C-alpha positions as CSV (number, residue, x, y, z in Angstrom):
1,M,-0.3,0.1,0.2
2,G,1.5,3.1,-1.0
3,R,0.7,6.8,0.4
4,G,-3.3,8.2,1.0
5,L,-5.9,6.3,1.9
6,R,-7.2,4.1,-1.2
7,P,-5.1,0.9,-2.2
8,R,-3.4,0.8,-4.7
9,N,-5.0,-1.4,-6.9
10,A,-8.9,0.4,-6.3
11,P,-10.3,2.7,-9.0
12,K,-9.9,6.4,-8.0
13,A,-13.6,6.4,-8.6
14,V,-14.5,4.5,-6.0
15,F,-13.3,6.8,-3.4
16,S,-14.1,9.9,-5.0
17,G,-17.6,8.9,-5.3
18,Y,-17.4,7.7,-1.3
19,F,-16.0,11.7,-0.6
20,A,-18.7,13.0,-2.4
21,V,-21.3,11.4,-0.7
22,M,-19.7,12.1,2.4
23,N,-19.2,15.9,1.5
24,T,-23.3,16.1,0.9
25,V,-23.9,14.6,3.9
26,A,-22.3,16.6,6.4
27,R,-23.6,19.5,4.4
28,V,-27.2,18.2,4.5
29,S,-26.3,17.5,8.8
30,L,-25.0,20.8,9.4
31,T,-27.8,22.7,6.9
32,F,-29.8,21.0,9.4
33,V,-28.5,21.6,12.8
34,F,-28.3,25.7,11.9
35,L,-32.1,25.3,11.0
36,Q,-32.5,23.6,14.3
37,C,-30.6,26.4,16.1
38,V,-32.5,29.4,14.1
39,A,-35.8,27.2,14.6
40,S,-35.5,27.2,18.3
41,T,-34.8,30.9,19.0
42,V,-38.4,31.4,17.3
43,A,-40.6,32.3,20.5
44,W,-44.5,32.3,20.8
45,A,-44.9,34.9,23.5
46,C,-48.7,35.1,25.4
47,K,-51.3,36.5,23.6
48,C,-54.6,37.9,25.3
49,A,-57.7,38.8,23.7
50,S,-59.0,42.2,25.0
51,D,-61.5,42.5,28.1
52,E,-63.8,44.9,28.8
53,T,-65.6,43.1,31.5
54,T,-66.3,44.8,34.7
55,P,-64.9,43.7,37.8
56,E,-68.9,43.0,39.1
57,A,-69.1,40.6,36.3
58,H,-65.8,38.5,37.0
59,L,-66.8,38.3,40.5
60,A,-69.8,36.6,39.1
61,D,-68.0,34.3,36.5
62,H,-65.5,32.8,39.5
63,E,-65.7,31.0,42.4
64,R,-63.3,32.7,44.6
65,V,-62.2,36.3,44.6
66,F,-59.5,37.9,46.9
67,V,-56.6,40.3,47.6
68,G,-53.9,38.1,48.9
69,E,-50.4,39.1,50.0
70,V,-47.6,36.8,48.7
71,L,-46.6,34.3,51.2
72,D,-44.0,32.5,49.4
73,G,-42.8,30.8,45.4
74,P,-42.5,30.2,43.0
75,H,-42.6,26.4,43.8
76,A,-42.0,23.8,41.0
77,R,-43.8,20.4,40.7
78,G,-42.3,17.2,40.5
79,C,-38.2,16.9,40.5
80,G,-37.8,20.6,39.7
81,F,-36.1,20.1,36.3
82,V,-37.1,23.0,34.3
83,Q,-38.1,21.6,31.0
84,S,-40.6,24.0,29.7
85,S,-42.1,27.6,30.0
86,V,-45.3,25.8,30.3
87,D,-44.3,23.9,33.7
88,P,-46.5,24.8,36.3
89,V,-45.3,26.6,39.8
90,T,-47.3,27.8,42.9
91,Y,-47.3,30.2,45.0
92,T,-49.0,30.5,48.2
93,L,-51.3,33.5,49.3
94,A,-52.7,34.6,52.2
95,V,-55.6,36.6,52.0
96,T,-56.0,39.7,53.1
97,E,-59.7,40.8,52.0
98,A,-62.2,38.2,51.0
99,F,-65.0,39.2,48.2
100,K,-65.9,35.4,47.3
101,G,-65.7,31.8,48.4
102,V,-62.7,32.3,50.5
103,A,-61.9,34.1,54.3
104,E,-59.5,36.4,55.6
105,G,-56.5,34.7,57.0
106,D,-57.1,31.6,54.4
107,E,-53.9,30.3,53.0
108,I,-54.2,30.2,49.1
109,T,-52.2,28.1,46.7
110,L,-52.3,29.4,43.2
111,E,-50.7,27.6,40.2
112,T,-49.2,29.0,37.1
113,A,-46.9,28.4,34.1
114,R,-43.7,29.0,35.1
115,D,-42.9,32.1,32.5
116,G,-45.0,35.1,30.7
117,A,-44.4,33.5,27.7
118,S,-46.7,30.7,28.7
119,C,-49.3,33.3,30.3
120,G,-47.6,32.4,33.2
121,V,-47.6,35.3,36.7
122,T,-44.4,36.1,38.1
123,M,-45.4,36.9,41.6
124,E,-42.9,38.2,44.5
125,V,-43.1,37.7,48.3
126,G,-44.5,40.3,50.0
127,E,-46.5,41.5,47.1
128,S,-50.3,42.2,47.4
129,R,-52.4,40.8,44.5
130,L,-56.3,41.2,43.4
131,V,-57.0,37.4,42.6
132,Y,-60.2,35.8,40.4
133,T,-59.8,32.1,40.0
134,D,-62.0,29.0,39.9
135,D,-59.8,26.6,40.0
136,G,-56.4,27.8,41.9
137,S,-54.9,28.5,38.7
138,V,-53.9,32.0,37.1
139,G,-52.7,33.5,34.4
140,L,-51.6,37.0,32.7
141,C,-55.0,37.0,30.4
142,D,-57.2,36.1,33.7
143,P,-58.2,39.4,35.3
144,G,-56.6,40.8,38.4
145,G,-53.0,41.3,39.0
146,L,-51.2,43.5,41.2
147,A,-53.6,45.3,44.1
148,A,-51.8,48.6,43.3
149,D,-52.7,48.4,39.9
150,N,-56.3,47.4,40.2
151,A,-57.5,49.8,43.1
152,E,-60.4,51.0,41.0
153,A,-61.6,47.0,40.5
154,I,-60.9,46.9,44.6
155,E,-63.3,49.4,45.5
156,A,-66.1,48.2,42.9
157,L,-65.8,45.0,44.9
158,R,-66.2,45.9,48.0
159,A,-69.4,48.1,46.8
160,A,-70.5,45.2,45.1
161,T,-69.9,42.7,47.5
162,A,-71.2,45.2,50.9
163,R,-75.2,45.4,49.1
């Protein structure tokens, strides 16, 4: 055997065909990897429909309505490995003002998606939030939010529940 990879008696066409095929496979593979990287950077953000419903209508539509202080969270369910922005996390809130379905002082566990891209709500310990929920889950598209941003809604709920 002489220099190079080709045996002395092997025709050049066999090896040149092999290398042409391998070159094409490499190019296709690299193109696929590039497209995967580009496609994986595309994100679908949470998109909510406009909601002009009144606080009183939301009160009628939900089983539990309250203002609560965030005590702790977020806590991941399961083993805690992040796999998706949709993975659920939980927060615990202490009810400071009850409008429906809860009592002041109750501790309520709320579940939301981990990330705002999946309509999850990020809460900070100590903040006060207006919450409307049926099943203990909340999202960015749900009514409510920071109590300071919902002062008018809270006043409307106080008036509606004082009757």
